[in-house]
C-alpha positions in Angstrom: 0.4 0.3 0.1 1.8 3.5 -0.8 1.4 6.3 1.5 0.8 9.4 0.7 1.9 12.8 3.0 1.8 16.6 2.9 4.6 18.5 4.6 4.0 22.7 4.8 7.4 24.1 5.8 5.8 27.5 6.5 8.3 30.4 6.5 9.2 30.8 9.6 10.8 27.3 9.4 13.2 29.0 7.4 14.0 31.1 10.0 15.5 30.3 12.7 15.6 31.7 16.4 18.2 34.9 16.6 18.8 34.2 12.4 18.1 37.3 10.9 16.6 35.4 7.7 19.3 35.7 5.5 20.1 34.3 1.6 22.5 32.3 2.7 20.6 31.1 6.5 16.9 30.5 4.7 19.8 28.3 1.9 21.3 26.6 6.2 17.4 25.5 7.1 15.8 24.4 3.8 18.5 21.9 3.7 17.7 21.0 7.5 14.4 20.1 6.2 15.3 18.5 2.4 17.6 16.1 5.0 13.8 14.6 6.4 11.7 15.1 3.5 14.1 13.2 1.4 14.4 9.9 3.8 10.2 10.4 3.6 11.1 9.7 -0.2 13.2 7.5 0.0 11.4 4.8 2.6 8.4 4.5 -0.4 5.9 8.1 0.4 4.8 10.1 -2.3 4.7 13.4 -0.9 2.9 16.9 -2.5 5.0 20.3 -0.6 3.8 22.7 -0.1 4.7 26.5 1.6 4.9 29.8 3.9 5.5 32.6 2.8 5.1 35.2 5.8 7.7 37.4 7.0 9.7 37.0 3.2 6.4 38.7 2.2 6.9 40.8 5.1 11.0 41.3 3.9 10.0 42.0 0.6 6.8 44.8 1.4 9.7 46.3 3.6 12.0 46.7 1.1 9.5 48.3 -1.9 8.1 50.5 0.0 12.4 51.8 2.1 12.8 52.3 -1.9 10.0 54.5 -2.8 11.0 57.6 -3.1 14.0 56.2 -5.7 13.1 57.3 -8.8 13.7 54.2 -10.9 12.1 52.1 -8.1 8.2 51.6 -7.6 6.4 50.3 -5.0 4.7 47.0 -4.8 1.9 46.0 -3.8 1.6 43.3 -1.7 -0.1 40.6 -4.1 3.7 40.8 -6.4 5.5 40.9 -3.3 4.1 37.8 -2.4 4.5 36.4 -5.8 7.7 37.2 -6.1 8.5 35.3 -2.4 6.5 32.0 -3.4 9.0 32.0 -6.2 11.8 32.7 -4.1 11.1 29.7 -1.9 10.3 27.3 -3.8 13.8 27.4 -5.4 15.4 27.7 -2.1 12.9 24.7 -1.3 13.1 22.9 -4.8 17.1 23.0 -5.1 17.7 21.7 -1.9 15.4 18.7 -1.9 16.5 18.2 -5.5 20.2 18.0 -4.2 20.1 15.8 -0.7 17.1 13.6 -3.6 19.8 13.2 -5.9 22.4 12.8 -2.9 20.0 9.8 -0.9 19.3 7.6 -4.3 22.9 8.1 -6.0 23.9 4.7 -7.0 20.1 3.9 -6.8 19.2 1.2 -10.1 16.6 2.9 -11.8 16.4 5.9 -9.9 15.7 9.0 -11.6 14.8 12.3 -10.3 11.8 14.7 -12.4 12.4 19.1 -11.7 8.4 19.3 -13.0 
């Protein structure tokens, strides 16, 4: 019997206590989460993976507001900040997970990874 799980990685899970939320910190935290997610895949689980983006949206919105008076940098509406953070976090989580899966599955006959 195939097992399926839904995993949600919250935006706050990518920023640890005392961290500023730099891209490097978020990648480090995503790689830690990817190890656990990859373990489930290797164990035969089918997964649906989703993520939050609360603090990241706030960072983007604050940056937009901070440069709002610059002549070439228009203020971004909230929906564009959300879309920006979704894409960025999808990249951070996706690339971290693909790297970990490749590592975990390396050498297993007939295994290939598809990034759709």
